[in-house]
C-alpha positions as CSV (number, residue, x, y, z in Angstrom):
1,X,92.6,79.5,127.3
2,X,92.5,83.0,125.8
3,X,91.4,83.5,122.2
4,X,93.6,85.4,119.8
5,X,92.2,87.2,116.8
6,X,93.8,89.1,113.9
7,X,93.5,92.8,114.0
8,X,93.9,95.4,111.2
9,X,95.9,98.3,112.5
10,X,96.3,100.3,109.3
11,X,94.0,100.4,106.2
12,X,94.7,103.4,104.1
13,X,93.3,103.2,100.6
14,X,94.5,105.7,98.0
15,X,96.9,107.3,100.5
16,X,98.8,110.3,99.1
17,X,99.4,112.5,102.2
18,X,102.7,113.4,103.7
19,X,103.8,112.0,107.1
20,X,100.5,110.9,108.8
21,X,99.8,109.2,112.1
22,X,98.1,105.9,111.1
23,X,97.8,104.0,114.5
24,X,98.6,104.3,118.2
25,X,98.7,101.3,120.4
26,X,96.1,101.7,123.1
27,X,97.0,101.7,126.8
28,X,97.3,98.3,128.4
29,X,97.9,96.5,125.1
30,X,100.7,95.3,122.8
31,X,100.4,95.3,119.0
32,X,102.3,92.6,117.2
33,X,102.4,93.5,113.5
34,X,102.7,90.3,111.4
35,X,102.0,91.5,107.9
36,X,102.4,94.7,105.9
37,X,101.4,95.4,102.3
38,X,101.9,98.5,100.1
39,X,100.4,98.7,96.6
40,X,101.1,101.5,94.2
41,X,100.0,102.2,90.7
42,X,102.0,103.5,87.7
43,X,104.0,106.6,88.7
44,X,105.6,109.2,86.4
45,X,107.5,111.1,89.1
46,X,110.1,109.9,91.5
47,X,108.5,109.1,94.9
48,X,107.7,106.7,97.6
49,X,105.0,105.2,99.9
50,X,106.2,103.8,103.3
51,X,105.2,102.7,106.7
52,X,107.3,103.8,109.7
53,X,107.3,102.6,113.3
54,X,107.9,105.0,116.2
55,X,109.7,105.6,118.5
56,X,112.9,105.6,116.6
57,X,111.5,106.2,113.1
58,X,112.2,102.6,112.0
59,X,111.3,102.1,108.3
60,X,109.2,99.0,108.2
61,X,108.3,98.8,104.4
62,X,109.1,101.2,101.6
63,X,108.0,101.3,97.9
64,X,110.2,103.8,96.1
65,X,111.3,104.6,92.6
66,X,112.7,107.2,90.2
67,X,109.8,107.0,87.7
68,X,108.3,106.2,85.4
69,X,107.6,103.0,87.2
70,X,105.2,100.1,86.8
71,X,102.6,99.2,89.4
72,X,104.1,97.3,92.4
73,X,102.9,95.5,95.5
74,X,105.2,94.8,98.4
75,X,104.4,92.3,101.1
76,X,106.4,92.0,104.3
77,X,105.9,89.3,106.9
78,X,107.6,89.4,110.3
79,X,107.0,90.3,113.9
80,X,107.3,93.9,114.9
81,X,106.2,94.5,118.5
82,X,104.8,97.9,119.6
83,X,104.0,98.9,123.2
84,X,101.3,101.2,124.6
85,X,101.6,104.7,123.1
86,X,103.9,103.6,120.3
87,X,102.8,104.5,116.8
88,X,102.7,103.6,113.1
89,X,103.1,106.4,110.6
90,X,102.4,106.4,106.9
91,X,104.3,108.6,104.5
92,X,103.9,109.4,100.8
93,X,105.9,111.6,98.5
94,X,104.5,112.2,94.9
95,X,102.8,108.7,94.9
96,X,99.4,107.3,95.8
97,X,99.3,103.9,97.4
98,X,97.3,101.5,99.6
99,X,98.9,100.7,102.9
100,X,97.7,97.8,105.2
101,X,99.2,96.4,108.4
102,X,97.7,93.6,110.5
103,X,98.6,91.3,113.3
104,X,97.5,90.7,116.9
105,X,96.4,93.1,119.6
106,X,97.3,91.5,123.0
107,X,96.3,92.6,126.5
108,X,99.2,93.2,128.9
109,X,99.3,90.8,131.9
């Protein structure tokens, strides 16, 4: 019987860059993202912090507001499957936030 362990795919603390590649699934493996969190502090300006899956540019989780806004933490639980070479992208506009994504990294048969 094979053992399965949790893996952290994205761990960006204090992220405030524009569209940035955060993770690429290695050859021969599948990444199953089970949990995503985004935490942002108080913001004066309109903005957003988000995690995007590619290909297709699917928005997985988004913290957005028109400002001024109170601190917020978003948690998403699900099952997003990414194949070898597919990517997770982080994005931020005017805001700084912490982005985390974790799940299982499985070996293809």
